[in-house]
PyMOL Python script that loads the backbone (N, CA, C, O; Angstrom):
from pymol import cmd

cmd.read_pdbstr("""\
ATOM      1  N   MET A   1     -41.048  59.540 -78.437  1.00  0.00           N
ATOM      2  CA  MET A   1     -40.133  59.375 -79.550  1.00  0.00           C
ATOM      3  C   MET A   1     -38.960  60.330 -79.324  1.00  0.00           C
ATOM      4  O   MET A   1     -39.168  61.505 -79.021  1.00  0.00           O
ATOM      5  N   PRO A   2     -37.754  59.842 -79.467  1.00  0.00           N
ATOM      6  CA  PRO A   2     -36.576  60.704 -79.280  1.00  0.00           C
ATOM      7  C   PRO A   2     -36.519  61.836 -80.313  1.00  0.00           C
ATOM      8  O   PRO A   2     -36.954  61.681 -81.454  1.00  0.00           O
ATOM      9  N   SER A   3     -35.981  62.957 -79.889  1.00  0.00           N
ATOM     10  CA  SER A   3     -35.888  64.148 -80.737  1.00  0.00           C
ATOM     11  C   SER A   3     -35.148  63.863 -82.040  1.00  0.00           C
ATOM     12  O   SER A   3     -35.524  64.382 -83.091  1.00  0.00           O
ATOM     13  N   GLU A   4     -34.115  63.055 -81.979  1.00  0.00           N
ATOM     14  CA  GLU A   4     -33.341  62.738 -83.189  1.00  0.00           C
ATOM     15  C   GLU A   4     -34.205  62.000 -84.209  1.00  0.00           C
ATOM     16  O   GLU A   4     -34.103  62.246 -85.410  1.00  0.00           O
ATOM     17  N   ASP A   5     -35.055  61.096 -83.725  1.00  0.00           N
ATOM     18  CA  ASP A   5     -35.950  60.360 -84.623  1.00  0.00           C
ATOM     19  C   ASP A   5     -36.960  61.300 -85.276  1.00  0.00           C
ATOM     20  O   ASP A   5     -37.266  61.173 -86.461  1.00  0.00           O
ATOM     21  N   ILE A   6     -37.467  62.235 -84.494  1.00  0.00           N
ATOM     22  CA  ILE A   6     -38.418  63.209 -85.024  1.00  0.00           C
ATOM     23  C   ILE A   6     -37.752  64.061 -86.099  1.00  0.00           C
ATOM     24  O   ILE A   6     -38.327  64.289 -87.163  1.00  0.00           O
ATOM     25  N   GLN A   7     -36.542  64.528 -85.817  1.00  0.00           N
ATOM     26  CA  GLN A   7     -35.820  65.344 -86.799  1.00  0.00           C
ATOM     27  C   GLN A   7     -35.554  64.567 -88.079  1.00  0.00           C
ATOM     28  O   GLN A   7     -35.689  65.112 -89.174  1.00  0.00           O
ATOM     29  N   ARG A   8     -35.176  63.297 -87.953  1.00  0.00           N
ATOM     30  CA  ARG A   8     -34.934  62.459 -89.129  1.00  0.00           C
ATOM     31  C   ARG A   8     -36.213  62.299 -89.951  1.00  0.00           C
ATOM     32  O   ARG A   8     -36.186  62.376 -91.179  1.00  0.00           O
ATOM     33  N   PHE A   9     -37.328  62.075 -89.261  1.00  0.00           N
ATOM     34  CA  PHE A   9     -38.608  61.923 -89.956  1.00  0.00           C
ATOM     35  C   PHE A   9     -38.985  63.208 -90.690  1.00  0.00           C
ATOM     36  O   PHE A   9     -39.366  63.165 -91.860  1.00  0.00           O
ATOM     37  N   ILE A  10     -38.881  64.342 -90.015  1.00  0.00           N
ATOM     38  CA  ILE A  10     -39.212  65.629 -90.644  1.00  0.00           C
ATOM     39  C   ILE A  10     -38.337  65.859 -91.870  1.00  0.00           C
ATOM     40  O   ILE A  10     -38.832  66.292 -92.911  1.00  0.00           O
ATOM     41  N   HIS A  11     -37.056  65.577 -91.758  1.00  0.00           N
ATOM     42  CA  HIS A  11     -36.150  65.761 -92.895  1.00  0.00           C
ATOM     43  C   HIS A  11     -36.556  64.860 -94.067  1.00  0.00           C
ATOM     44  O   HIS A  11     -36.524  65.287 -95.221  1.00  0.00           O
ATOM     45  N   SER A  12     -36.936  63.618 -93.767  1.00  0.00           N
ATOM     46  CA  SER A  12     -37.320  62.705 -94.854  1.00  0.00           C
ATOM     47  C   SER A  12     -38.593  63.185 -95.552  1.00  0.00           C
ATOM     48  O   SER A  12     -38.723  63.036 -96.767  1.00  0.00           O
ATOM     49  N   VAL A  13     -39.531  63.756 -94.799  1.00  0.00           N
ATOM     50  CA  VAL A  13     -40.756  64.286 -95.406  1.00  0.00           C
ATOM     51  C   VAL A  13     -40.433  65.491 -96.284  1.00  0.00           C
ATOM     52  O   VAL A  13     -40.907  65.586 -97.416  1.00  0.00           O
ATOM     53  N   ILE A  14     -39.625  66.407 -95.757  1.00  0.00           N
ATOM     54  CA  ILE A  14     -39.281  67.624 -96.499  1.00  0.00           C
ATOM     55  C   ILE A  14     -38.498  67.308 -97.771  1.00  0.00           C
ATOM     56  O   ILE A  14     -38.711  67.946 -98.802  1.00  0.00           O
ATOM     57  N   SER A  15     -37.605  66.338 -97.707  1.00  0.00           N
ATOM     58  CA  SER A  15     -36.741  66.054 -98.855  1.00  0.00           C
ATOM     59  C   SER A  15     -37.370  65.098 -99.876  1.00  0.00           C
ATOM     60  O   SER A  15     -36.797  64.882-100.943  1.00  0.00           O
ATOM     61  N   PHE A  16     -38.535  64.526 -99.568  1.00  0.00           N
ATOM     62  CA  PHE A  16     -39.195  63.603-100.486  1.00  0.00           C
ATOM     63  C   PHE A  16     -39.515  64.313-101.801  1.00  0.00           C
ATOM     64  O   PHE A  16     -40.088  65.402-101.790  1.00  0.00           O
ATOM     65  N   GLN A  17     -39.155  63.712-102.922  1.00  0.00           N
ATOM     66  CA  GLN A  17     -39.322  64.333-104.236  1.00  0.00           C
ATOM     67  C   GLN A  17     -40.602  63.905-104.958  1.00  0.00           C
ATOM     68  O   GLN A  17     -40.887  64.409-106.044  1.00  0.00           O
ATOM     69  N   GLY A  18     -41.367  62.999-104.387  1.00  0.00           N
ATOM     70  CA  GLY A  18     -42.528  62.453-105.085  1.00  0.00           C
ATOM     71  C   GLY A  18     -43.853  63.124-104.772  1.00  0.00           C
ATOM     72  O   GLY A  18     -44.907  62.571-105.086  1.00  0.00           O
ATOM     73  N   TRP A  19     -43.827  64.301-104.162  1.00  0.00           N
ATOM     74  CA  TRP A  19     -45.081  64.984-103.838  1.00  0.00           C
ATOM     75  C   TRP A  19     -45.824  65.378-105.104  1.00  0.00           C
ATOM     76  O   TRP A  19     -45.214  65.824-106.077  1.00  0.00           O
ATOM     77  N   ASN A  20     -47.123  65.215-105.090  1.00  0.00           N
ATOM     78  CA  ASN A  20     -47.986  65.664-106.174  1.00  0.00           C
ATOM     79  C   ASN A  20     -48.887  66.747-105.590  1.00  0.00           C
ATOM     80  O   ASN A  20     -49.826  66.438-104.856  1.00  0.00           O
ATOM     81  N   ILE A  21     -48.620  67.987-105.899  1.00  0.00           N
ATOM     82  CA  ILE A  21     -49.374  69.104-105.344  1.00  0.00           C
ATOM     83  C   ILE A  21     -50.608  69.346-106.202  1.00  0.00           C
ATOM     84  O   ILE A  21     -50.508  69.516-107.417  1.00  0.00           O
ATOM     85  N   VAL A  22     -51.768  69.359-105.562  1.00  0.00           N
ATOM     86  CA  VAL A  22     -53.017  69.629-106.274  1.00  0.00           C
ATOM     87  C   VAL A  22     -53.511  71.020-105.870  1.00  0.00           C
ATOM     88  O   VAL A  22     -53.282  71.481-104.752  1.00  0.00           O
ATOM     89  N   HIS A  23     -54.178  71.657-106.791  1.00  0.00           N
ATOM     90  CA  HIS A  23     -54.658  73.015-106.563  1.00  0.00           C
ATOM     91  C   HIS A  23     -56.174  73.045-106.650  1.00  0.00           C
ATOM     92  O   HIS A  23     -56.802  72.126-107.176  1.00  0.00           O
ATOM     93  N   TYR A  24     -56.739  74.107-106.129  1.00  0.00           N
ATOM     94  CA  TYR A  24     -58.180  74.292-106.268  1.00  0.00           C
ATOM     95  C   TYR A  24     -58.460  75.523-107.115  1.00  0.00           C
ATOM     96  O   TYR A  24     -57.606  76.395-107.278  1.00  0.00           O
ATOM     97  N   THR A  25     -59.668  75.575-107.647  1.00  0.00           N
ATOM     98  CA  THR A  25     -60.070  76.647-108.559  1.00  0.00           C
ATOM     99  C   THR A  25     -61.322  77.332-108.010  1.00  0.00           C
ATOM    100  O   THR A  25     -61.815  76.983-106.937  1.00  0.00           O
ATOM    101  N   GLY A  26     -61.816  78.289-108.746  1.00  0.00           N
ATOM    102  CA  GLY A  26     -63.079  78.924-108.380  1.00  0.00           C
ATOM    103  C   GLY A  26     -64.216  77.925-108.332  1.00  0.00           C
ATOM    104  O   GLY A  26     -65.083  78.003-107.462  1.00  0.00           O
ATOM    105  N   THR A  27     -64.214  76.989-109.263  1.00  0.00           N
ATOM    106  CA  THR A  27     -65.234  75.936-109.276  1.00  0.00           C
ATOM    107  C   THR A  27     -65.143  75.085-108.017  1.00  0.00           C
ATOM    108  O   THR A  27     -66.163  74.677-107.462  1.00  0.00           O
ATOM    109  N   THR A  28     -63.923  74.818-107.568  1.00  0.00           N
ATOM    110  CA  THR A  28     -63.726  74.042-106.344  1.00  0.00           C
ATOM    111  C   THR A  28     -64.317  74.781-105.148  1.00  0.00           C
ATOM    112  O   THR A  28     -64.935  74.170-104.276  1.00  0.00           O
ATOM    113  N   ILE A  29     -64.126  76.092-105.113  1.00  0.00           N
ATOM    114  CA  ILE A  29     -64.648  76.894-104.002  1.00  0.00           C
ATOM    115  C   ILE A  29     -66.176  76.847-103.975  1.00  0.00           C
ATOM    116  O   ILE A  29     -66.782  76.761-102.906  1.00  0.00           O
ATOM    117  N   ILE A  30     -66.788  76.904-105.148  1.00  0.00           N
ATOM    118  CA  ILE A  30     -68.251  76.784-105.219  1.00  0.00           C
ATOM    119  C   ILE A  30     -68.688  75.414-104.725  1.00  0.00           C
ATOM    120  O   ILE A  30     -69.640  75.302-103.953  1.00  0.00           O
ATOM    121  N   HIS A  31     -67.997  74.377-105.167  1.00  0.00           N
ATOM    122  CA  HIS A  31     -68.293  73.009-104.734  1.00  0.00           C
ATOM    123  C   HIS A  31     -68.106  72.891-103.219  1.00  0.00           C
ATOM    124  O   HIS A  31     -68.903  72.237-102.546  1.00  0.00           O
ATOM    125  N   ALA A  32     -67.065  73.514-102.688  1.00  0.00           N
ATOM    126  CA  ALA A  32     -66.801  73.487-101.244  1.00  0.00           C
ATOM    127  C   ALA A  32     -67.954  74.120-100.470  1.00  0.00           C
ATOM    128  O   ALA A  32     -68.361  73.611 -99.425  1.00  0.00           O
ATOM    129  N   HIS A  33     -68.473  75.219-100.982  1.00  0.00           N
ATOM    130  CA  HIS A  33     -69.602  75.872-100.309  1.00  0.00           C
ATOM    131  C   HIS A  33     -70.819  74.944-100.283  1.00  0.00           C
ATOM    132  O   HIS A  33     -71.535  74.881 -99.284  1.00  0.00           O
ATOM    133  N   GLU A  34     -71.047  74.232-101.375  1.00  0.00           N
ATOM    134  CA  GLU A  34     -72.164  73.277-101.424  1.00  0.00           C
ATOM    135  C   GLU A  34     -71.966  72.163-100.403  1.00  0.00           C
ATOM    136  O   GLU A  34     -72.907  71.781 -99.707  1.00  0.00           O
ATOM    137  N   ILE A  35     -70.740  71.639-100.312  1.00  0.00           N
ATOM    138  CA  ILE A  35     -70.434  70.586 -99.334  1.00  0.00           C
ATOM    139  C   ILE A  35     -70.609  71.122 -97.918  1.00  0.00           C
ATOM    140  O   ILE A  35     -71.165  70.441 -97.056  1.00  0.00           O
ATOM    141  N   LYS A  36     -70.140  72.330 -97.681  1.00  0.00           N
ATOM    142  CA  LYS A  36     -70.266  72.971 -96.364  1.00  0.00           C
ATOM    143  C   LYS A  36     -71.721  73.043 -95.933  1.00  0.00           C
ATOM    144  O   LYS A  36     -72.060  72.681 -94.806  1.00  0.00           O
ATOM    145  N   GLU A  37     -72.574  73.508 -96.825  1.00  0.00           N
ATOM    146  CA  GLU A  37     -73.993  73.651 -96.505  1.00  0.00           C
ATOM    147  C   GLU A  37     -74.671  72.291 -96.326  1.00  0.00           C
ATOM    148  O   GLU A  37     -75.452  72.099 -95.394  1.00  0.00           O
ATOM    149  N   GLN A  38     -74.370  71.365 -97.211  1.00  0.00           N
ATOM    150  CA  GLN A  38     -75.040  70.062 -97.192  1.00  0.00           C
ATOM    151  C   GLN A  38     -74.647  69.228 -95.979  1.00  0.00           C
ATOM    152  O   GLN A  38     -75.491  68.551 -95.393  1.00  0.00           O
ATOM    153  N   HIS A  39     -73.364  69.271 -95.595  1.00  0.00           N
ATOM    154  CA  HIS A  39     -72.871  68.390 -94.536  1.00  0.00           C
ATOM    155  C   HIS A  39     -72.542  69.128 -93.244  1.00  0.00           C
ATOM    156  O   HIS A  39     -72.056  68.521 -92.290  1.00  0.00           O
ATOM    157  N   LYS A  40     -72.805  70.438 -93.207  1.00  0.00           N
ATOM    158  CA  LYS A  40     -72.579  71.256 -92.009  1.00  0.00           C
ATOM    159  C   LYS A  40     -71.132  71.176 -91.532  1.00  0.00           C
ATOM    160  O   LYS A  40     -70.864  70.928 -90.356  1.00  0.00           O
ATOM    161  N   LEU A  41     -70.209  71.390 -92.462  1.00  0.00           N
ATOM    162  CA  LEU A  41     -68.776  71.372 -92.155  1.00  0.00           C
ATOM    163  C   LEU A  41     -68.244  72.792 -92.087  1.00  0.00           C
ATOM    164  O   LEU A  41     -68.887  73.730 -92.557  1.00  0.00           O
ATOM    165  N   HIS A  42     -67.067  72.941 -91.499  1.00  0.00           N
ATOM    166  CA  HIS A  42     -66.350  74.207 -91.599  1.00  0.00           C
ATOM    167  C   HIS A  42     -65.912  74.371 -93.053  1.00  0.00           C
ATOM    168  O   HIS A  42     -65.670  73.384 -93.749  1.00  0.00           O
ATOM    169  N   PHE A  43     -65.811  75.616 -93.506  1.00  0.00           N
ATOM    170  CA  PHE A  43     -65.481  75.858 -94.910  1.00  0.00           C
ATOM    171  C   PHE A  43     -64.164  75.202 -95.309  1.00  0.00           C
ATOM    172  O   PHE A  43     -64.086  74.588 -96.373  1.00  0.00           O
ATOM    173  N   TRP A  44     -63.122  75.318 -94.477  1.00  0.00           N
ATOM    174  CA  TRP A  44     -61.804  74.808 -94.873  1.00  0.00           C
ATOM    175  C   TRP A  44     -61.804  73.292 -95.003  1.00  0.00           C
ATOM    176  O   TRP A  44     -61.105  72.747 -95.857  1.00  0.00           O
ATOM    177  N   ASP A  45     -62.581  72.603 -94.168  1.00  0.00           N
ATOM    178  CA  ASP A  45     -62.715  71.153 -94.325  1.00  0.00           C
ATOM    179  C   ASP A  45     -63.480  70.831 -95.607  1.00  0.00           C
ATOM    180  O   ASP A  45     -63.144  69.882 -96.315  1.00  0.00           O
ATOM    181  N   ALA A  46     -64.496  71.617 -95.898  1.00  0.00           N
ATOM    182  CA  ALA A  46     -65.257  71.415 -97.136  1.00  0.00           C
ATOM    183  C   ALA A  46     -64.389  71.680 -98.361  1.00  0.00           C
ATOM    184  O   ALA A  46     -64.515  70.991 -99.373  1.00  0.00           O
ATOM    185  N   LEU A  47     -63.511  72.675 -98.274  1.00  0.00           N
ATOM    186  CA  LEU A  47     -62.605  72.960 -99.393  1.00  0.00           C
ATOM    187  C   LEU A  47     -61.628  71.805 -99.600  1.00  0.00           C
ATOM    188  O   LEU A  47     -61.332  71.430-100.734  1.00  0.00           O
ATOM    189  N   LEU A  48     -61.136  71.253 -98.513  1.00  0.00           N
ATOM    190  CA  LEU A  48     -60.256  70.089 -98.622  1.00  0.00           C
ATOM    191  C   LEU A  48     -61.008  68.927 -99.270  1.00  0.00           C
ATOM    192  O   LEU A  48     -60.477  68.261-100.159  1.00  0.00           O
ATOM    193  N   ALA A  49     -62.232  68.684 -98.832  1.00  0.00           N
ATOM    194  CA  ALA A  49     -63.035  67.596 -99.401  1.00  0.00           C
ATOM    195  C   ALA A  49     -63.310  67.832-100.884  1.00  0.00           C
ATOM    196  O   ALA A  49     -63.177  66.909-101.688  1.00  0.00           O
ATOM    197  N   ALA A  50     -63.688  69.041-101.254  1.00  0.00           N
ATOM    198  CA  ALA A  50     -63.965  69.346-102.663  1.00  0.00           C
ATOM    199  C   ALA A  50     -62.717  69.168-103.518  1.00  0.00           C
ATOM    200  O   ALA A  50     -62.790  68.637-104.626  1.00  0.00           O
ATOM    201  N   THR A  51     -61.580  69.608-103.008  1.00  0.00           N
ATOM    202  CA  THR A  51     -60.318  69.452-103.739  1.00  0.00           C
ATOM    203  C   THR A  51     -59.985  67.981-103.915  1.00  0.00           C
ATOM    204  O   THR A  51     -59.548  67.563-104.987  1.00  0.00           O
ATOM    205  N   MET A  52     -60.191  67.195-102.863  1.00  0.00           N
ATOM    206  CA  MET A  52     -59.957  65.752-102.957  1.00  0.00           C
ATOM    207  C   MET A  52     -60.841  65.125-104.026  1.00  0.00           C
ATOM    208  O   MET A  52     -60.358  64.390-104.887  1.00  0.00           O
ATOM    209  N   LEU A  53     -62.134  65.416-103.966  1.00  0.00           N
ATOM    210  CA  LEU A  53     -63.073  64.806-104.907  1.00  0.00           C
ATOM    211  C   LEU A  53     -62.754  65.180-106.349  1.00  0.00           C
ATOM    212  O   LEU A  53     -62.816  64.332-107.239  1.00  0.00           O
ATOM    213  N   GLU A  54     -62.413  66.444-106.586  1.00  0.00           N
ATOM    214  CA  GLU A  54     -62.112  66.886-107.951  1.00  0.00           C
ATOM    215  C   GLU A  54     -60.817  66.289-108.490  1.00  0.00           C
ATOM    216  O   GLU A  54     -60.621  66.220-109.703  1.00  0.00           O
ATOM    217  N   ASN A  55     -59.934  65.859-107.592  1.00  0.00           N
ATOM    218  CA  ASN A  55     -58.656  65.278-108.009  1.00  0.00           C
ATOM    219  C   ASN A  55     -58.620  63.765-107.818  1.00  0.00           C
ATOM    220  O   ASN A  55     -57.557  63.146-107.866  1.00  0.00           O
ATOM    221  N   HIS A  56     -59.797  63.179-107.601  1.00  0.00           N
ATOM    222  CA  HIS A  56     -59.950  61.722-107.471  1.00  0.00           C
ATOM    223  C   HIS A  56     -59.096  61.156-106.339  1.00  0.00           C
ATOM    224  O   HIS A  56     -58.545  60.062-106.457  1.00  0.00           O
ATOM    225  N   ILE A  57     -58.990  61.900-105.254  1.00  0.00           N
ATOM    226  CA  ILE A  57     -58.295  61.432-104.049  1.00  0.00           C
ATOM    227  C   ILE A  57     -59.373  60.886-103.130  1.00  0.00           C
ATOM    228  O   ILE A  57     -60.266  61.621-102.707  1.00  0.00           O
ATOM    229  N   GLN A  58     -59.293  59.604-102.820  1.00  0.00           N
ATOM    230  CA  GLN A  58     -60.386  58.946-102.115  1.00  0.00           C
ATOM    231  C   GLN A  58     -60.167  58.776-100.621  1.00  0.00           C
ATOM    232  O   GLN A  58     -61.134  58.570 -99.887  1.00  0.00           O
ATOM    233  N   THR A  59     -58.936  58.856-100.147  1.00  0.00           N
ATOM    234  CA  THR A  59     -58.653  58.563 -98.742  1.00  0.00           C
ATOM    235  C   THR A  59     -57.981  59.735 -98.059  1.00  0.00           C
ATOM    236  O   THR A  59     -57.066  60.353 -98.603  1.00  0.00           O
ATOM    237  N   ILE A  60     -58.453  60.032 -96.849  1.00  0.00           N
ATOM    238  CA  ILE A  60     -57.829  61.045 -96.010  1.00  0.00           C
ATOM    239  C   ILE A  60     -57.456  60.383 -94.686  1.00  0.00           C
ATOM    240  O   ILE A  60     -58.238  59.616 -94.125  1.00  0.00           O
ATOM    241  N   TYR A  61     -56.274  60.680 -94.198  1.00  0.00           N
ATOM    242  CA  TYR A  61     -55.804  60.187 -92.909  1.00  0.00           C
ATOM    243  C   TYR A  61     -55.993  61.305 -91.899  1.00  0.00           C
ATOM    244  O   TYR A  61     -55.249  62.286 -91.892  1.00  0.00           O
ATOM    245  N   THR A  62     -57.001  61.144 -91.044  1.00  0.00           N
ATOM    246  CA  THR A  62     -57.348  62.181 -90.080  1.00  0.00           C
ATOM    247  C   THR A  62     -58.143  61.566 -88.944  1.00  0.00           C
ATOM    248  O   THR A  62     -58.750  60.505 -89.091  1.00  0.00           O
ATOM    249  N   GLU A  63     -58.129  62.247 -87.814  1.00  0.00           N
ATOM    250  CA  GLU A  63     -58.987  61.825 -86.715  1.00  0.00           C
ATOM    251  C   GLU A  63     -60.331  62.558 -86.755  1.00  0.00           C
ATOM    252  O   GLU A  63     -61.186  62.328 -85.900  1.00  0.00           O
ATOM    253  N   ASP A  64     -60.518  63.430 -87.731  1.00  0.00           N
ATOM    254  CA  ASP A  64     -61.763  64.186 -87.874  1.00  0.00           C
ATOM    255  C   ASP A  64     -62.828  63.320 -88.541  1.00  0.00           C
ATOM    256  O   ASP A  64     -62.811  63.120 -89.755  1.00  0.00           O
ATOM    257  N   ALA A  65     -63.741  62.817 -87.740  1.00  0.00           N
ATOM    258  CA  ALA A  65     -64.749  61.876 -88.234  1.00  0.00           C
ATOM    259  C   ALA A  65     -65.769  62.524 -89.163  1.00  0.00           C
ATOM    260  O   ALA A  65     -66.449  61.820 -89.909  1.00  0.00           O
ATOM    261  N   HIS A  66     -65.891  63.857 -89.133  1.00  0.00           N
ATOM    262  CA  HIS A  66     -66.928  64.491 -89.959  1.00  0.00           C
ATOM    263  C   HIS A  66     -66.692  64.301 -91.456  1.00  0.00           C
ATOM    264  O   HIS A  66     -67.616  64.488 -92.248  1.00  0.00           O
ATOM    265  N   PHE A  67     -65.483  63.936 -91.857  1.00  0.00           N
ATOM    266  CA  PHE A  67     -65.244  63.649 -93.277  1.00  0.00           C
ATOM    267  C   PHE A  67     -66.003  62.399 -93.716  1.00  0.00           C
ATOM    268  O   PHE A  67     -66.230  62.195 -94.908  1.00  0.00           O
ATOM    269  N   ARG A  68     -66.397  61.559 -92.750  1.00  0.00           N
ATOM    270  CA  ARG A  68     -67.153  60.341 -93.073  1.00  0.00           C
ATOM    271  C   ARG A  68     -68.527  60.666 -93.658  1.00  0.00           C
ATOM    272  O   ARG A  68     -69.143  59.813 -94.297  1.00  0.00           O
ATOM    273  N   LYS A  69     -69.010  61.884 -93.445  1.00  0.00           N
ATOM    274  CA  LYS A  69     -70.320  62.294 -93.969  1.00  0.00           C
ATOM    275  C   LYS A  69     -70.309  62.458 -95.484  1.00  0.00           C
ATOM    276  O   LYS A  69     -71.365  62.478 -96.115  1.00  0.00           O
ATOM    277  N   ILE A  70     -69.130  62.575 -96.063  1.00  0.00           N
ATOM    278  CA  ILE A  70     -69.020  62.953 -97.470  1.00  0.00           C
ATOM    279  C   ILE A  70     -68.863  61.707 -98.344  1.00  0.00           C
ATOM    280  O   ILE A  70     -67.864  60.997 -98.228  1.00  0.00           O
ATOM    281  N   PRO A  71     -69.834  61.434 -99.211  1.00  0.00           N
ATOM    282  CA  PRO A  71     -69.724  60.281-100.107  1.00  0.00           C
ATOM    283  C   PRO A  71     -68.491  60.401-101.004  1.00  0.00           C
ATOM    284  O   PRO A  71     -68.185  61.472-101.529  1.00  0.00           O
ATOM    285  N   GLY A  72     -67.796  59.285-101.165  1.00  0.00           N
ATOM    286  CA  GLY A  72     -66.621  59.264-102.032  1.00  0.00           C
ATOM    287  C   GLY A  72     -65.317  59.474-101.298  1.00  0.00           C
ATOM    288  O   GLY A  72     -64.246  59.368-101.896  1.00  0.00           O
ATOM    289  N   ILE A  73     -65.387  59.775 -99.987  1.00  0.00           N
ATOM    290  CA  ILE A  73     -64.166  59.965 -99.204  1.00  0.00           C
ATOM    291  C   ILE A  73     -64.097  58.898 -98.124  1.00  0.00           C
ATOM    292  O   ILE A  73     -65.022  58.743 -97.327  1.00  0.00           O
ATOM    293  N   ASN A  74     -62.990  58.164 -98.109  1.00  0.00           N
ATOM    294  CA  ASN A  74     -62.723  57.167 -97.079  1.00  0.00           C
ATOM    295  C   ASN A  74     -61.844  57.801 -96.016  1.00  0.00           C
ATOM    296  O   ASN A  74     -60.858  58.465 -96.336  1.00  0.00           O
ATOM    297  N   VAL A  75     -62.195  57.601 -94.756  1.00  0.00           N
ATOM    298  CA  VAL A  75     -61.443  58.188 -93.649  1.00  0.00           C
ATOM    299  C   VAL A  75     -60.666  57.091 -92.938  1.00  0.00           C
ATOM    300  O   VAL A  75     -61.226  56.071 -92.537  1.00  0.00           O
ATOM    301  N   MET A  76     -59.379  57.316 -92.792  1.00  0.00           N
ATOM    302  CA  MET A  76     -58.520  56.423 -92.021  1.00  0.00           C
ATOM    303  C   MET A  76     -58.004  57.212 -90.826  1.00  0.00           C
ATOM    304  O   MET A  76     -57.306  58.214 -90.989  1.00  0.00           O
ATOM    305  N   ASN A  77     -58.349  56.759 -89.626  1.00  0.00           N
ATOM    306  CA  ASN A  77     -57.876  57.423 -88.420  1.00  0.00           C
ATOM    307  C   ASN A  77     -56.531  56.821 -88.044  1.00  0.00           C
ATOM    308  O   ASN A  77     -56.463  55.641 -87.699  1.00  0.00           O
ATOM    309  N   PRO A  78     -55.456  57.609 -88.102  1.00  0.00           N
ATOM    310  CA  PRO A  78     -54.131  57.059 -87.811  1.00  0.00           C
ATOM    311  C   PRO A  78     -53.944  56.689 -86.343  1.00  0.00           C
ATOM    312  O   PRO A  78     -52.970  56.025 -85.991  1.00  0.00           O
ATOM    313  N   TYR A  79     -54.871  57.115 -85.486  1.00  0.00           N
ATOM    314  CA  TYR A  79     -54.756  56.820 -84.060  1.00  0.00           C
ATOM    315  C   TYR A  79     -55.530  55.582 -83.652  1.00  0.00           C
ATOM    316  O   TYR A  79     -55.406  55.125 -82.515  1.00  0.00           O
ATOM    317  N   GLU A  80     -56.329  55.030 -84.559  1.00  0.00           N
ATOM    318  CA  GLU A  80     -57.059  53.803 -84.270  1.00  0.00           C
ATOM    319  C   GLU A  80     -56.250  52.613 -84.749  1.00  0.00           C
ATOM    320  O   GLU A  80     -55.588  52.673 -85.785  1.00  0.00           O
ATOM    321  N   THR A  81     -56.309  51.547 -83.997  1.00  0.00           N
ATOM    322  CA  THR A  81     -55.640  50.319 -84.403  1.00  0.00           C
ATOM    323  C   THR A  81     -56.474  49.648 -85.483  1.00  0.00           C
ATOM    324  O   THR A  81     -57.657  49.375 -85.284  1.00  0.00           O
ATOM    325  N   GLN A  82     -55.859  49.388 -86.616  1.00  0.00           N
ATOM    326  CA  GLN A  82     -56.548  48.701 -87.707  1.00  0.00           C
ATOM    327  C   GLN A  82     -56.403  47.199 -87.509  1.00  0.00           C
ATOM    328  O   GLN A  82     -55.289  46.689 -87.395  1.00  0.00           O
ATOM    329  N   LEU A  83     -57.525  46.493 -87.467  1.00  0.00           N
ATOM    330  CA  LEU A  83     -57.492  45.040 -87.271  1.00  0.00           C
ATOM    331  C   LEU A  83     -57.447  44.322 -88.587  1.00  0.00           C
ATOM    332  O   LEU A  83     -57.415  43.092 -88.618  1.00  0.00           O
TER     333      LEU A  83
END
""", "prot")
cmd.dss("prot")
cmd.show_as("cartoon", "prot")
cmd.util.cbc("prot")
cmd.orient("prot")
């Protein structure tokens, strides 16, 4: 991809005004620890999963297949061709 296209894409992401920022709480951290232990994930992945679940976010776009272990989270791999 040409550098100019990359710069244009980055600028469009940064300038987008429709972001919805979600936060985590102490309760989320406790939930993350439970997910970490139950599914044998790294803590930061478990925290992301717990934050998603608490905010009713069902889909994550990642190549990390271990998120598939977590009920309620759909994984979309952006590098796989969707048929």
